[in-house]
TORVEXMI-114243 format. One record per residue (C-alpha): residue in one letter; x, y, z. Coordinates in pm, whole numbers, plus 50000, padded with zeros to 5 digits. Layout:
! TORVEXMI-114243
AXYZ/...
This chain:
! TORVEXMI-114243
M663883618045413/A667533616945305/R668833643545072/K668843633844703/R671183647244436/D671153639344066/A674283627043889/K675283661943774/E675283675344130/R677513648344280/K681033661844290/V684153641044241/L685863642344579/N689563636944634/G691503630244950/G695223624644969/F696103652445211/Y696493630245521/K699773611045488/P700813590245790/L703753576445592/T706693595945453/E707883588345100/E710913571545258/G708603550345473/I706613539145169/S709843528944995/H710963509045300/I707603490845312/H707863482944940/N711423470344958/T710793449145268/S707693434845101/M709793424344803/D712263407945044/V709343388045190/F708263376744843/E711783365444759/Q712973350945091/V709843340145282/G707173335045016/V703463328445047/K701633295745094/I699223287144813/A697083257944927/Y695213255244595/K697403235544355/P696123249744023/V697143284744133/L700383272144290/D701193256643952/L700263289343782/W702763308543995/K705403281743923/K704803283843549/A705213321743570/G708643317543731/A708073313744105/E710343291044308/V707953265244455/D708333241944755/E705833215344643/K705683197744979/N704843228545183/M703083246544894/I705243277744943/A705903300444645/K708743325744639/I708663351344362/D711173375844223/R710373412844270/N710583418643895/L707793393643836/V705743409944114/M706003443343938/K705303427843596/C701953415243732/V701233448943894/E701773465643556/T699003445343391/A696463453643664/P694043482043574/K694983516143713/E691353527343703/I688323505543772/T684693515743728/L682173497843947/C678743506743816/G675333510543970/R672263497843791/D671443534843788/P674393552843623/K674233581243876/H675763556644125/D678793547443911/L682103547344101/I685323555643917/L688163542744134/S691583557844072/G694063582344217/T692683598444531/R688973597244433/T687113586844745/H683863567644800/M682333553145118/G679953523945160/T678913494345370/G680523461045453/G680033431945680/T678713396845651/A677583400846010/L675673371946164/N673343393546374/I671113423946352/L669603446946611/D665913443446532/I664633477446421/H661373473446614/T662473456346937/G666113466946963/E667023431047049/R669963413146890/R668943383346678/S670343362146394/S670113379246055/N668033364645771/I667433369745400/R664853397345455/D667443416145663/V669753416445360/A666963432345157/A666093456745437/A669673468345478/A669983473945102/R666773494145095/V667803516545385/V671213522145227/D669553530044893/A667763558645072/C670973571645234/D672503595744987/D676033597045128/I676503559245150/E677673553444796/F677763515644750/F676403484144912/V678693456345025/I676273429145139/T676123434445511/C674843402845676/F674533365445632/P671103348645604/C671653324045886/E668583303145797/L670083293045460/Q672603266245373/K675713277045183/P674723260644850/V671823285344818/V673283315744992/D675113332544703/V672203337544462/N669753347144736/R672043372044912/F673023389944595/Y669523390944451/A668023403844777/A670533432344761/I670313439944389/N666513441544397/N666603467644677/T669333491644569/S670483505844237/K673913513044389/H676853490244317/V676573456844501/M679603437344621/G679663406444840/G681513375944957/V680833342844785/Y680753307244917/T680563281944633/V681943278544281/D678473269044159/G677053300044327/I679513322144138/R678523306643806/K674843312143878/L675513347843989/A677303353843660/R674213341443476/M671973363143695/A674103393543616/E673873386243242/L670093383943260/I669763416643451/A672263435043229/G670813420642907/S673893401042797/K677353390042905/D678923418742711/A676503443742863/F677473432843213/K681183434443127/A680673469942999/R678753480443311/P679563457043604/F676953465243871/M678093435844084/S681493424844215/M682803398244452/I685073393844753/T687463364244787/C689753366145088/I693443360345151/M694213346745496/S696803361645731/P699593354245766/L700633349245402/L698153322245301/L696053317644989/D693853289845122/K692303262744906/D688653273144916/Y688943310844877/T691563307644605/A689333284044406/L686563309944437/M688983337144327/E689933316744022/T686303310643924/A685203346843966/C688233358843773/L687643335143483/M683943345243479/G684993381543430/I683573394743759/P685453423643925/L687173413344246/A688333425244584/T690793400544740/P691163414145094/C693623403245358/A692903410945724/P696113411145929/M695623418346300/A698653436246445/G700013415946734/S698263383046657/T698133374146285/S700723400246186/P703673417146360/G703043437846672/T704113469946497/L702143490446250/A704993491445997/G705483453746016/T701763447945969/L701823470945665/V704633450245512/Q702733417545556/M699503433945441/N701223446145126/V702563411545042/E699113396445092/A697303423444892/L699783420944606/S699393382844611/G695763388044514/I696813411244232/I699463386644112/T697023357444111/T694273374843916/Q696733389343667/L698313355343603/L694833340743555/N693573368843333/P695873398443262/G694003431043298/H691293416343521/P689703443943737/T691043436844086/L691253461244375/Y694303462844601/S692303450844901/V693113453845271/V691513452045615/P694403458845858/T693263458846220/T694783455846567/T694743433446872/D694293446347226/L697423429947365/R696163433547722/T693333409147654/G693933394047309/A690703409847187/F690203418446820/C689903456246770/F687843468246475/G687533504446585/S690993514046711/V692603546346595/E695633526146481/M693343507546243/G692393540846090/M696033550646060/M696993518045888/N694113520045644/A695133555645560/A698713543845513/A697453515645289/A696023541745053/Q699503556645020/V701043522444957/A698433514044691/R699223546644511/R702883535744508/Y701713509344257/D699023531344099/L696363506044201/P692783514144311/I692283504444674/Y689513487344871/N690183495245235/T688333496645561/A686953521545812/G683813524846020/P683123494746244/S682663500746614/E683243478846917/S680033492647067/K677143468347108/I674373493947048/P673913527146867/D675483551247118/S678263576947142/Q680993550647102/S679333537446787/A679573572746644/Y683003585246751/E684933553946648/P683683553546287/A683803591446262/V687543592246331/N688473562346114/V686243571145819/L687653606245815/L691253593545829/S690713570145531/A688783596345336/M691413623145392/A694073597945285/G692333593944948/A691273557444972/N689083549044673/Y686583523544804/I686163525745181/H684063496145285/D682593489245633/A681973526845661/A678383522945778/G676153501645997/L678553478146180/L678553472746555/E680203447746791/S683423444746589/G681453436446275/L679343408846428/T676113429046422/I674433453946190/S671873480346278/L669533497046031/Q669363528646239/T673163529746248/Y673173532245868/V671213564345905/I673643577746167/D676693567645964/N675183583745654/D675603617245830/I679203608345923/A679953599945559/G678273632245452/M680453652545686/A683553634345558/R682513642245201/R682113678845297/V685653679245439/L686973664945112/S685173691344907/G687343717745074/I686813755245071/E686383769644724/V687933803844670/D686933824344366/P685693859944313/D682093850144380/K682883830044694/L685123857944828/A681903878344840/F683383913444817/D680293927844647/C678083911444909/I680183925345195/K680083959745031/R676323957444979/V675463946845335/G678033969545496/P678883975045864/G676103965646101/G674043948545829/N672603913545809/Y673443887045550/L670433864345599/G668283881945344/D671003889245090/E670763872844749/H674353860144774/T673503840245087/T670413825844921/A672403816244612/H674923795944812/M672843781945096/R672543747544934/D676013742744787/E678203757245064/F676893738845370/F676263702945472/Y672853697845628/P672813666145841/V669693644945848/L669863637446221/A671503666546400/D668933687046590/R669613724246551/K666273737246671/P665733757146992/R665313735547301/M661633745147337/V660903732046986/W662903700147048/E660943694047369/A657613700747198/E658493675946922/G659093647747170/K662713652147290/L663973626847037/T667583615547065/A669613611146749/E669403573246795/E665603573646818/K665273597446526/A667533574446323/R665383544446415/L662223562046299/L663893572945976/A665093537445906/I661523524545955/S660243551945724/Y662773541945456/L661683505645481/E658033514745448/N658153543445201/H661363543144998/K660943527744654/P664223514144515/L664683505844149/P663523469444125/V664713443143884/D662423442243580/P659513418143655/E660103397843337/V663793394043422/D662833384843778/S660603357043644/Q663333344143413/I665903343743696/R663523324043915/R662833299343633/E666523293443559/I667923293943914/S666043268944125/E667813279344447/M666033312944449/L663563315344738/P660103330844690/E660763356744962/T664163367344828/G664173404344742/K661413413144989/V661673431745319/Y659623427245634/G655883427345575/E656053421345199/
């Protein structure tokens, strides 16, 4: 089973020591971004928010729905945005405090497919897959939050929101975030959150759920997503408002140019929520990726993506804003070496850069189109190794071990020394999957590959792991009040 630590044992980990941008580069990106706000503007295709920007002082082209905004007003909105945001778990040991260079890694997605854990075949994902993914992630100690990973393809959009979120919440006590599809769904999710928390004020004090409403590249706040953003904001639900510029296709064909556009789009989300509700908890949210310009293919695992997401952490700190960024998807179609080395590099780059909320860091294959339960188990080890890197090497009199070296002496052996025993658990990372046994033992135990071992562990988590469920009385009340809730929602395969 996965390692388990209590809240006191989980260290606060900080990155910030990988810096792909110089201070001068950050300033150039900021200044060019302000030029874009003032001279190019953004299109806001949802008139209530366009009018809101206009009322705040933006220069608005009503016909084309373009808003240009002075850099001073941009920074005024940035100043009202929270500099620290806490996204809670239903279990307090999973609380995430997002600020500075504090770093956390979790899932992401809204994939439409899953590799079936029993057959290995790719199929459309369903509502039980949402629950299964949440349960496996709940058992993976180094995956720290759950962004809802797949779409229940059998459901129509009017019933998706409440069923997706409840399937997740009932199977993990970690923080749950997800995209939303209807205004009515957001309102019902707000009511669901109140019932689970005990009251509206209790949820506001400990928000265990947050939402994603996207900004479209290039430079577009579209009608539907912006209406959803407005509703979630006014309902008091924490938000990520990610943009997803693709260098060479939906953003400039240079990394610096893409970072400029990305910054304008990310700040547009901050501006909108702060004009709607000053102080509303909103993450500076980005998903910068690249295009393979030889083929036009979308690249979700390129090293340049990792570099831009690391750079985005630096840019967000320029404004003292907590960041939601991206690392971890692979272009690979199955759990294999490619599906490990692509996320390993990009997750480590974002973690070392000090990104606060690194989503997509586990479970995604095929450029985000497919999830794999066994890949969550593999990526849990990658996240664990990244966390170990961030913890650094502690140097103090005890760790310097002079007395131990003196005691063991030349030609001695440290295995049996009390100093080694005292530090064996806190000094080293012990991966769940890596096989470190002698070859003869590995052969005797069935010659399992890491992929097969991960598959068996994922099945074991589904069958044996017991997440913290929603209280049965609250469950009954939710089902009475919200008619869209399906009987099977919250259950995994075989339940």
